[in-house]
N, C-alpha and C positions, 0 to 999 in steps of 0.2 A: 631518419625513421622517426622520432619520437616526435617531429613538429609534425609531421605527415597524421599520425596519428591525435593526436592535441587538434589540429583543423577537423581533422572528419568528426570528433567528439563533440568538436562546438556546430560541424553542420546538422548534425544529428539532432543536436540539444536545438538549434534555431528550428528546426523544418518540424517536430514535434508539434509545439504549440501552432503552427499555423494548421499542420492536419486536425490537432482538437479544434481547432475554432470551425474550418469546415463542416466536421463533423456537428458542431454545434449548430451551425447556421443551418445544417440543413435537417435536423434534428428539430429544431422549433419554426422551420418553414411547412415542414411535416404535419407538426402538431397543429397549425395556423390554420394548414388548409383544410384538415378535419374537425377544425372547430367549430360552429355557432356561425359564425360569419365568413371561413374559408369554404362551409359546404355549399352556401348561397353562389360563391361567387365561381366555385369550381362547376355545380351545374350549369348554371349561365354559359359560361364559358366552353363547358365540351357540347353545350348544345349549340354555340355559335361554331364551334368547329366543326362538328357535323354538321350543318347547314352550308359552311363551304367547303366540305370536302364532297357532300355526295350532290353538289350542282358544281362541282369540278369535273363530277365523275360522268353525270348524266344528262347534263345541259348538253353535249356533243351527240348522243343520241338522238337527242328530240330538235333537234336539226334536221339531222339525217330525212326522218321520221315524219315531221313537216315538210318538208321537200320534194319525199317522194309519192305524198299525198298529192299534194298541188298540179305535180305533174300528170297523173294518174286521174285526176279531174280533168284537165285539159284534154288529157289523150281522149278520154271516153265522153266529152261532148265533141269535139271532132269527129270521133267515129259516129257519132247519132247523126252529126248532120251531115256526113257522107253516105250513110244508112237514105238518110230522108231524101238525097239529090237524087241516090242513085237509083231508087224507086219510084219516083215523080215520074211516069210517062205520060208524053200530052197530056200535063196539067191533070191528071188522075192516078192520084196515091193508090198502089197495089197494098188493101187494108190488110190482108192475111198474112204475106209475106213480110209486110211491116211491122206488124206486129209480135212476130217469130224471131224477126231480127233483131230488133229492140230486145225483147224480152232473154235472148240470151246475153244480149251485150251486159244489161242491168246485172243478171245474175253475175256476171264475173266481176262487174264493179262491185257489186256488193262483198264477195267473198273476201278482196283485195284491201278495202273499206274497214270491213270489219277483221282483219288480221291487223292493219294497222292502227285500230282502238286500241287491240289490247297491249299495241306495242308504244300507245301512248298518246295517238293522236286525240282531238277534243273538238275538231271541229272548225277552230280557227284557221283567220288566217296570218298566224303568226309565224314569217316564214323565219324568223332567228329562233322562233321554241324557247322562247322566257317565260311562256305562260306556266307549266308545270313547276319548273325549276328554277325559279326565281329564289331569292333570298329568302321572302317568305312562304314559299312554297317546302325548300329545304329543310326552312325553321319546322315548322306545321312536321315535317316528315319525322325530322331529329327528336321534335317533342312526343309522338307519340310511338318512336316505339323505345325509347329510354322508360316512359309513363305506362307502359303496355297496352295504350288506347287501342292502336291500330285502326284508324279511321278506312284505311283499303281506300282510297281516292290516289294516294300517286304511292309506289312500290318502284324497286330497282328496281329496270330490265338487262343492265347490262354486267356480266359477270362480275365484273369488279365493285362495281354496287352491289352486286349480292352478297360478294365476299365480306364487302366492308359493312355491310348492314350488320352480318353477322357478328362480327368483330364490336361492332356497337355497341350492340346489346349487349354481348357479353359484358364489357364494362362498366355500360350504363346505366344498364338494370340496380344490380346491386349500389350505385354510386346513389342512385335516385331514392332508394328503401331508406338508405342510410340518412340521407334527406329528411325524407319524411318521417322517421323518427326523430333525430337531434331538434329539428326543427315544431314536430308534433309534440314532444317536451317541453321544451321554450315556453311555447304559445300556451299550452297547460297551467305552467304554471304560471305564467303572467297575467290569465285570465284568471285564477284562483285569486291573486291580489287583488287585482279588481273589482271579483265579484267580493271579496273581502270586505275591503273597504269605502267600497259604493253603492253594492246593490243590498248586503246584511245593513240591519239596523239594530237597536237596541230590542225592539217591538216585534225582532220575529221569532219566533217559537224553538226554534231552534237554539239559535243565537240565547237567549232568555236562558234555556235549561243547562246548557254549556255554562254562562257564567254563573249561575244556581250552582252546580254543580262544586267550580272552583271556590264560592265563598262559604261553602261547607265544608273542603277542604282547609281551608285558612281558621275556618271557625276551631275545628278539633284538632289543629295544629297548634292553636293558641291555648284551647283550656288542656291538652298535654302538657304543655308548657308549664301552663299555670298549677296542675296538680303536681306535677314533678317539683317546681320550687316551695308550694307548699309542705310535700310530704317532706323534703330536706332541712323544712326548718328554719327559722332566724337565724342569720348571720350572726355569730359572735365576737368574729374577727377582721382584720384589715382584707386579710386575705381571702374570705368567704365574701366581702361585698365585692371585691374586686372582679370574681370566679363569678357573680350574679352578674355583673353589668357586662361581661364581657359574652357572657352566654346570651342575654338579652339580643344586643349589640349581632352576634352569629343568627338571634333565631330573627329579629328585622331586615337583615342583609340574606338570608335563606330564604324568606317571604316575598321581597323584591325579587329576586331572584326566578322562583316560581313563578310570579307573575308574568314575571318577562320571555319567560319560555312557555308558558299555557297560550300566550297571543300567540307568539312564533307560532307554536304548535296548531295551535286555532287555523292560522293562514294556509297552514303544511297540509292538514287534517281535514282538510275542510271539504267538503265536496259540493259540486254544481248539481244543481234537477236537471234530470233529462229531458223535460220540458224546454228547459233555458237552450239548450244542446241543438234540441233539436229547431228551435224558433233560429237559431243563429246558421242553422245550415238551409233552412227555407228562405231566411233572407238572402242570404249570399248566391244561393240558386236564383232568386226571383230579381236582386240586383243585377246579375249576368245577363236575366232573361230581356230584361229592360234594353242591356246595352245592346246584343245579339238584337233583340226585335229594331234599332235604332238605324244600325249598320245595314240588315238583311232585310230589311222592310221591301224595300225594289226589288227584293229577288223572292219574295212570295213567299218568305217565311211570318206567321202569328208567333202571338204570344205564348201559345202553347207548344209551337215547335222550338220558342228562344230555348223556354225551358225545358222541353224535354232534352235538347242538346246538350245544355247545361249538366241535366242530370246524370246523360248517359256518359257524358265527358268526364267528369266529376267520378261517378264511379268505379271508371276505367274498361267500361264494358264498351264503348264503339263500334254501335250499328253501323255507323258510316252511310248512313240516309241523309242525314242534312250534318254539312261540313259548310264551314262559311269560307267562303272564297269567290263566290261570284264577282263580286265588287271588287275583290281586292285587286283581282288579276286584271285591272285594267288598260288605259292604252294615256299616255300623256302624261301631263305635269302632276296630277291625281294619283297614279299609281304607285310613286313614292309616297304620298298621305295614309293611302291605304294599307299598304304596305308594314307603315311605324306602327297603323292601329292593330294591322294581325300579330304582332309581335307584343303587344299590352295585351291583346285577347290569349298571346301564351303564356304571358305572366298571370294573368288571371285563371289558368287552368293550373300554373305550379302552385301559386297562393292557395287555391282553392281546395285542392288535392293534400296540402298541408293544415289548412283549417278542418278539412273533414277529417285527418288523422287525431288533430286535437282532440273533437269535439267525440268521438269512438276512445278517445283517451279516460274524459272526463267522464263518459257515460260507463266504463269498465266500472272507475273507480264508486261510481254511484252505486251500480248493483253488488259490487265487493260489499260495500258499506251497507247493503239492506240488507244484505242476506244475515251478513254478522251480527245485527241487531236482532234480526226477527229468530233466530239462533239463540241468542242472548236471555229472548222474551221466553223461548220454550224452556228452556232450559230453568228460566227461575219458575217458570209455573209448575213443571214438575216436580220441584225443590219446595215449593210451597204447601203440594199437594202432601 
């Protein structure tokens, strides 16, 4: 009995560290997923997983719809031919009867094709049904769901696809908001550092004023220290000399520390002008417009249409009147290259939304800084009066 108890105790001792290691690994993995690098990979992986899921759920429905459309088109073409042959007597066509019969057949044909268009038929001869729900189309749909853009050119038509889109949006929208907040803060801090080290110079008015303020503080500290040393009198003993030397060393080190802290505070507390943020957004939109104009020029897009599409997409309005994809869903070997281009366009939208979040963050800090400075000047004016 004692041996069994000892074996059980040893087994429990060996099990606990293994469980603790598993818990630590899980915690570290979750912390990495919600870090700045992990959240980017998590959003991209979630979008890719959603594209495969919706492609699997909706591609079978598209095959059936395209097959039904092609079959009805062939059927009604035969009916019209049969009407033409039946109403043609002695090489003389009965015009009134022919027009009435053809109009009736065309009305039923139109009703059928309107219903098929609502189910996803796009007028192509692609019997495989891969046009709407290819990897590029499913990736576009997944991205528009989690970014709340919602173009409306592609939507789920099966019950399973609708349920999956609801669950996918419930999980994906908070994940993408977390991505925007984290990446926007990181980009804002990095842009502040770049702006402070590259864009600001010694002759800029704001930097000159801050450096003058720091110099006045250092001079005031030195004056206070010299007045304190003069008021204390000349040291008469070795102990007083040592105290004076240690005090001077401490003052020098404190001055150095204040210089370093002031420089670091300048980088953190610096504000980027609103004009610079607007220039960044306009430049990014114009760059994307140039890209989309080159890719969709054969589809009838102008540079204004491409700029309009970039603004509507990055602002998550998403009217859906302009959607890239007419050239992307081609046939043959070029289709894979165009789908790859479309994935790069999706990455452009993800990066652009993070960039706009960064610009809004910097603009908010600039507005708050302006309000504080105006309130301080108003208070100073009232005090002087």
